[in-house]
N, C-alpha and C positions, 0 to 999 in steps of 0.2 A: 214407556212403550209397553204395550200389552203383548203377551205371548200368543202366538197363533199356532195352532196345531197344524202340522204339515202332513200331508198324505205321503206315506212311504212309496207308493206306486209312482208318484211324480218325481221322485228324487233320482239323480243319476247314480249308477252303481259305483261304490267306492272300492278302491283296491284294499285288500286285506293286508295288514301289516303284522309282522311277527314281533311280539314284544318279549324281550329278554331282559329281565331285571327291571330297570327303570328307564331303558332307552329302546327306541324302535330301531331294529337292525336293518331289515330289508323287506321288500315286498314278498308276500307269499304268492307263488304262482301255482295255479292249479291247472292240471291238464285233465280233461275228461277221459281221453283215451290216447294211448301212444300212437305215434305216427308209424306206419308200416316199416319205414326205413329203420327206425329206432328198434322196432321189434326184431328185425333181421340181425342188427348188430348185437342185441342182447342174446339171441339164439346162437350166433356164431361165437360170441364171447364165452357163453356157457359150455359149448362144445369144446372150445380150445382149453378152457379151464379143466374140464373133465379129462381130456387127453393128457394134459400136463400132470394131473393128479395120478392118472394111471401109470404114466412114465416114471414118476417119482416113486411110486410104490414098487415098481419092478427094478430092483437094484441088481446089477449084474454081479457075477462071481468075482471078476477082477476088482470091481469097486469094493465089494465086501471084504476081499482079502487085503486090499490097501487100508481100509478102515481098521481091520483087525490088527494089522501090523503097526499102524500108528497108535492104536490104543495100547498094544503091548509095549511099544517103545516108551510111551508116557508112563506106564506102570513101572517099567524098569528104571526110568529116570527118577521117579518118585522114591522107589526103594533105595536106589543109590544115594539120593539126597539124604534120606533118613539115616543111612549108614554113616555117611560123612558127618552129619550133625551129631550122631551118637559118639563117633570118634573124637570130635572136637570137645564135646562135653567131658568125656573120659580124660582127655589130655589136660583140660582145665582143672579137673579135680586132682590129677597127678601133679600138676604144677603147684597147686595150692599146698599139697602135702609136702612136696620137696622144699618149697619156700619156708614152711614152718619148721621142717627138719633142719634147714640151713640156719635159720635164726637160733634154734636150740644149740646147734654146734658152735655158732659164733659166741653165744652166751657162755657155754662151757669153756671155750678157748680163752675168753677174757678172764674167766675165773681162774683157770690154770695159770695164765700168765701172771696174774696178781699173786697167786700162791708161790710161784717160782721166784718172783721178785722179792717177796717177803722172806723167803728161805735163804737168799744170798746175803751173807754178812760181809759188808765192804771192809770192815776193820780186819777181818780174818784174811781177806784176799790181799790187803796191803801188807799184812804181817808175813804171809807166805811169800809174796813177791819180793820184799826187801830182804828178809832174813834167809830164806831157803834158796831163792833163785838169784839173789844178788842184784836185783834191779834197783835203779835209782831214777830220780827225776832228771830230765834232760837239762844240759847246761845251756847257756845263752846261745852259743854258736851252733848247737845241734838242731835247733828249730828253724825251719825254713817256711816262710809264709808265701802263699800265692793268692792271686786274685782270681775269683771265679770268672770264667769267660761266659759269653752269651749262651753257649750251648750247655747242655745238661751233663756233659762229661769233660774230662780233662785229657788233653793229648800230651803225651810225654815224648819230647824230641831228643832228650839227652838222659843219660843215666843220672841218678841222684848221687851227689858227691858223698864219699865215704871218709871224710876227714877224720 
């Protein structure tokens, strides 16, 4: 088939399409001039917008005082929060120092207990107890055994015999 040239004057007007990316989204509609009713709405909308802007720019004294009080309260809360955080940080440092001091004292205590244990001569204690104080080992009838109860302490209902 041979191509024939067409006269653009004889073609029907095509609607213009808006191309976004690689797809056609919607028809483009052109209006040559706005309808008078639409012009009135625009004018009224602009006037209302202007009145709202003027009203927003005129902030009353009570509103200003309320906003200033709210801003002051926020500032006070922030300062109080920072003070509390500083106190917590100081307490944590103090706790760390006290824990290290406690560990040092425990280490010193263990060392002193070991030293005291090494200074005690059990042979000397036995000698003093038997010779000077007249102590002896208990005989068979002097030892009374008891079984441990479920609780962590012993209840004594009678006096210990003194045979």
